[in-house]
C-alpha positions as CSV (number, residue, x, y, z in Angstrom):
1,X,5.2,-20.0,-0.5
2,X,7.5,-18.0,2.2
3,X,6.1,-16.1,4.6
4,X,6.4,-12.4,6.2
5,X,7.4,-11.8,9.6
6,X,5.7,-8.5,11.0
7,X,7.9,-5.5,11.0
8,X,7.7,-3.0,14.3
9,X,7.9,0.4,12.9
10,X,7.2,3.6,11.2
11,X,8.4,5.1,7.6
12,X,7.9,7.5,4.7
13,X,7.5,7.2,1.5
14,X,10.5,7.9,-0.3
15,X,10.2,11.0,-2.7
16,X,12.4,13.3,-4.5
17,X,12.0,16.6,-2.4
18,X,13.6,15.4,0.2
19,X,16.6,13.2,-1.3
20,X,19.1,15.4,0.1
21,X,17.4,14.8,3.6
22,X,18.1,10.8,3.4
23,X,21.5,11.2,1.6
24,X,23.1,14.2,3.4
25,X,22.0,13.4,7.4
26,X,20.1,11.0,9.9
27,X,16.0,11.2,9.7
28,X,14.4,9.4,12.3
29,X,12.3,7.0,10.6
30,X,12.6,2.8,10.5
31,X,12.0,2.2,6.6
32,X,11.4,3.8,3.5
33,X,8.9,2.7,0.8
34,X,9.7,3.3,-3.0
35,X,7.4,3.2,-6.1
36,X,9.0,0.5,-7.5
37,X,8.1,1.5,-11.2
38,X,11.0,4.6,-11.1
39,X,13.5,2.0,-10.4
40,X,13.2,-0.4,-12.9
41,X,15.8,0.4,-14.6
42,X,19.6,-0.7,-15.5
43,X,21.3,2.4,-13.7
44,X,21.3,5.7,-13.4
45,X,21.1,8.9,-10.3
46,X,17.6,7.5,-9.1
47,X,19.0,4.0,-8.3
48,X,21.8,4.9,-7.2
49,X,20.1,7.1,-4.7
50,X,18.4,4.5,-3.3
51,X,21.4,2.0,-2.8
52,X,22.8,4.4,-0.8
53,X,19.2,5.2,1.1
54,X,19.5,1.8,1.3
55,X,22.5,1.4,3.2
56,X,20.5,3.5,6.0
57,X,17.2,1.8,5.8
58,X,15.1,-0.9,4.7
59,X,13.0,-0.7,1.9
60,X,10.3,-1.3,1.1
61,X,9.1,-1.6,-2.8
62,X,5.7,-1.2,-3.8
63,X,4.4,-1.2,-7.7
64,X,1.5,0.7,-9.0
65,X,1.7,-1.6,-12.9
66,X,1.3,-5.5,-11.9
67,X,-2.5,-5.6,-13.0
68,X,-3.5,-8.7,-10.8
69,X,-7.0,-8.0,-12.1
70,X,-5.6,-8.4,-15.7
71,X,-7.7,-10.7,-17.5
72,X,-5.0,-11.3,-19.8
73,X,-2.4,-12.2,-17.2
74,X,0.8,-10.7,-16.2
75,X,3.5,-8.8,-17.9
76,X,6.8,-11.8,-18.0
77,X,9.4,-8.7,-18.5
78,X,7.8,-6.7,-15.5
79,X,8.1,-9.6,-13.5
80,X,11.8,-9.8,-14.5
81,X,12.7,-6.5,-14.4
82,X,10.8,-6.1,-10.7
83,X,12.8,-9.5,-9.7
84,X,16.2,-8.0,-10.7
85,X,15.4,-4.9,-8.9
86,X,14.4,-7.1,-5.6
87,X,18.1,-9.3,-5.9
88,X,19.6,-5.6,-6.1
89,X,17.7,-3.9,-3.3
90,X,17.0,-6.9,-0.7
91,X,13.8,-5.2,0.6
92,X,11.6,-6.0,3.1
93,X,8.8,-7.1,1.2
94,X,7.3,-6.1,-2.3
95,X,3.6,-4.9,-2.6
96,X,1.0,-3.7,-5.1
97,X,-2.8,-3.0,-5.0
98,X,-5.4,-5.1,-6.1
99,X,-6.5,-3.6,-8.6
100,X,-6.0,-4.0,-12.8
101,X,-4.1,-0.8,-15.0
102,X,-3.7,-2.2,-18.6
103,X,-5.4,-4.7,-21.3
104,X,-2.9,-6.6,-23.7
105,X,-3.0,-3.1,-25.9
106,X,-2.6,0.2,-23.9
107,X,-1.4,1.2,-20.1
108,X,-3.7,3.4,-18.3
109,X,-1.4,4.2,-14.9
110,X,-5.0,4.7,-13.1
111,X,-5.4,2.0,-10.3
112,X,-9.2,1.2,-11.7
113,X,-11.8,-1.2,-9.8
114,X,-12.7,-5.1,-9.7
115,X,-15.8,-5.8,-10.2
116,X,-16.3,-8.2,-6.5
117,X,-17.1,-11.0,-8.5
118,X,-16.6,-15.1,-7.6
119,X,-14.8,-14.6,-11.5
120,X,-13.0,-11.9,-10.8
121,X,-11.6,-12.8,-7.4
122,X,-10.3,-16.3,-9.6
123,X,-8.7,-14.6,-12.2
124,X,-7.1,-12.2,-9.0
125,X,-5.9,-15.5,-7.1
126,X,-4.3,-17.4,-10.3
127,X,-2.4,-13.7,-11.0
128,X,-1.2,-13.6,-7.5
129,X,0.1,-17.4,-7.3
130,X,1.6,-16.6,-10.7
131,X,3.2,-12.9,-9.3
132,X,4.9,-14.7,-6.3
133,X,5.8,-17.3,-8.1
134,X,7.9,-15.4,-10.5
135,X,8.9,-13.0,-7.2
136,X,10.1,-16.7,-5.3
137,X,8.4,-14.6,-2.0
138,X,5.1,-14.3,-0.5
139,X,3.7,-10.1,-1.7
140,X,1.4,-8.1,-0.2
141,X,-1.4,-6.4,-1.6
142,X,-3.0,-3.0,-0.5
143,X,-6.8,-2.0,-0.7
144,X,-7.3,0.5,-2.9
145,X,-9.8,3.8,-3.0
146,X,-12.7,3.7,-4.9
147,X,-15.2,5.5,-6.7
148,X,-17.6,3.5,-7.8
149,X,-19.4,0.1,-7.8
150,X,-20.6,-2.7,-10.1
151,X,-23.9,-4.3,-10.6
152,X,-22.6,-7.8,-11.1
153,X,-20.8,-7.4,-7.4
154,X,-21.4,-10.5,-5.9
155,X,-19.4,-9.5,-2.2
156,X,-17.4,-7.0,0.1
157,X,-14.7,-5.7,-0.5
158,X,-13.5,-7.1,2.7
159,X,-14.5,-10.4,2.3
160,X,-12.9,-10.4,-1.4
161,X,-9.8,-9.6,0.5
162,X,-10.0,-12.4,2.7
163,X,-10.6,-14.9,0.4
164,X,-8.1,-13.5,-1.7
165,X,-5.6,-13.8,1.1
166,X,-6.9,-17.5,2.0
167,X,-6.1,-18.5,-0.9
168,X,-3.1,-17.2,-2.2
169,X,-1.3,-16.7,1.1
170,X,-0.4,-13.3,0.4
171,X,-0.8,-10.9,3.0
172,X,-2.6,-7.3,3.0
173,X,-1.1,-3.5,3.0
174,X,-4.3,-2.2,4.5
175,X,-4.7,1.4,3.6
176,X,-7.0,3.2,6.4
177,X,-7.8,6.4,4.3
178,X,-8.6,4.7,1.8
179,X,-10.9,2.4,3.7
180,X,-12.2,5.5,4.6
181,X,-12.5,6.9,1.5
182,X,-14.2,3.9,0.1
183,X,-17.0,4.2,2.5
184,X,-17.7,8.3,2.6
185,X,-18.8,7.5,-1.1
186,X,-20.1,4.0,-0.9
187,X,-21.9,4.7,2.0
188,X,-20.8,1.3,4.1
189,X,-19.4,1.4,7.8
190,X,-14.8,1.9,7.8
191,X,-15.5,0.4,10.8
192,X,-17.4,-3.0,9.5
193,X,-14.6,-3.2,7.0
194,X,-12.0,-3.1,9.6
195,X,-13.7,-5.4,11.5
196,X,-14.2,-7.7,8.4
197,X,-10.7,-8.5,7.5
198,X,-7.9,-10.7,8.7
199,X,-6.0,-8.8,10.6
200,X,-3.3,-11.1,11.2
201,X,-2.4,-10.9,7.3
202,X,-1.8,-7.2,7.5
203,X,2.0,-6.8,7.3
204,X,1.8,-3.2,7.2
205,X,-0.4,0.4,7.1
206,X,-0.3,3.4,5.5
207,X,-1.7,6.8,6.1
208,X,-2.9,9.6,3.8
209,X,-4.4,12.5,3.4
210,X,-7.7,13.1,1.0
211,X,-10.0,15.9,-0.3
212,X,-13.6,15.8,1.2
213,X,-16.4,15.7,-1.0
214,X,-18.4,19.4,-1.5
215,X,-21.8,20.3,-2.2
216,X,-20.8,20.7,-5.7
217,X,-18.1,17.6,-5.9
218,X,-20.0,15.0,-3.8
219,X,-17.4,12.1,-4.1
220,X,-14.3,12.1,-1.7
221,X,-11.2,12.1,-3.4
222,X,-7.6,10.3,-2.3
223,X,-5.5,13.1,-3.4
224,X,-2.2,12.0,-0.7
225,X,-1.8,16.1,-0.7
226,X,-2.4,16.9,2.9
227,X,-2.2,15.8,6.7
228,X,-4.2,13.0,7.8
229,X,-7.6,13.7,9.2
230,X,-8.8,12.7,13.1
231,X,-11.6,10.0,11.7
232,X,-8.5,8.8,9.8
233,X,-6.4,9.0,12.8
234,X,-9.3,6.6,15.1
235,X,-9.6,4.1,12.2
236,X,-6.0,3.7,12.1
237,X,-6.2,3.4,16.0
238,X,-8.9,0.7,15.4
239,X,-6.6,-0.8,13.5
240,X,-3.8,-1.9,15.1
241,X,-5.7,-2.3,18.5
242,X,-6.1,-5.9,16.4
243,X,-3.0,-6.1,14.3
244,X,-0.4,-5.0,16.6
245,X,3.2,-4.2,15.9
246,X,3.2,-3.8,12.1
247,X,5.0,-1.5,9.5
248,X,2.8,1.9,9.6
249,X,4.2,4.5,6.8
250,X,3.1,8.5,6.2
251,X,2.5,8.6,2.5
252,X,2.4,11.4,0.7
253,X,2.6,12.3,-3.3
254,X,1.6,16.0,-4.0
255,X,1.6,18.6,-1.8
256,X,5.0,17.4,0.1
257,X,6.1,19.8,3.3
258,X,9.9,19.9,4.6
259,X,10.6,16.7,6.3
260,X,10.0,17.6,9.6
261,X,6.0,18.0,9.0
262,X,6.0,14.2,8.1
263,X,8.2,13.1,10.8
264,X,5.9,15.2,13.1
265,X,2.8,13.6,11.6
266,X,4.8,10.0,11.9
267,X,5.7,11.2,15.8
268,X,1.5,10.7,16.3
269,X,1.2,7.2,14.7
270,X,3.9,5.8,17.0
271,X,1.9,8.2,20.2
272,X,-0.8,6.0,19.0
273,X,0.8,2.7,18.9
274,X,1.9,3.2,22.0
275,X,-0.9,3.7,23.8
276,X,-3.0,1.0,21.9
277,X,-1.0,-1.5,23.1
278,X,1.2,-1.8,19.7
279,X,4.1,-0.9,21.1
280,X,5.8,-0.2,24.3
281,X,5.3,2.5,25.9
């Protein structure tokens, strides 16, 4: 299986709100990331816009429907369309999530959690092997945010991810905000999570905001609708001290502000990376 070399840079998720900014001017980012499924079509305006943005910036394809945790296997039509998009865009890499989203008859459009068992690990690894073979490339997989655990769990999520990367040769997309959200919801140490990951397999980091728990709703929710909080910035600094230079991205899906505000947030990531020696100061 192909390897993925580290790419050092700072980017944003490309959202419709900012299409004009990227098409009409120069945006100070090193890459953009897009939701793969939004562009897995034969033509149309979104795909044309993506091709115009690709002429200016490297692109990462980030999926939400691969469903590598599905016991029913993978959707071959999905992979045919994804591979065609990847051949057209020539992305830095293709990524998705450690989750399941569908059964043989239904797609939930949600990133559903997996039991952290040896049986589930076997299913995931088999599906990832087939996914990487179908695309002809190594992939990245993201740690999800979660709101429940299973009584059958046999390992921690970081142990599951470590075994998955070792067995399949895939790489990791480390969502630092998701680590924090899950740690808050399940009562484990976010730092223990980072310490338990094979950081040499991390090629990208996501940063985002969340909705904190309240007295009436004792669950922290991964909403992607606000700025990255200070504790997540601190976890990011801890992570990049071990990963070295990797791609870092601000992810905002709701409450999307003017582009200048996201660039200012991205500049904070640059500053932290420089302070930690992940980039030259």
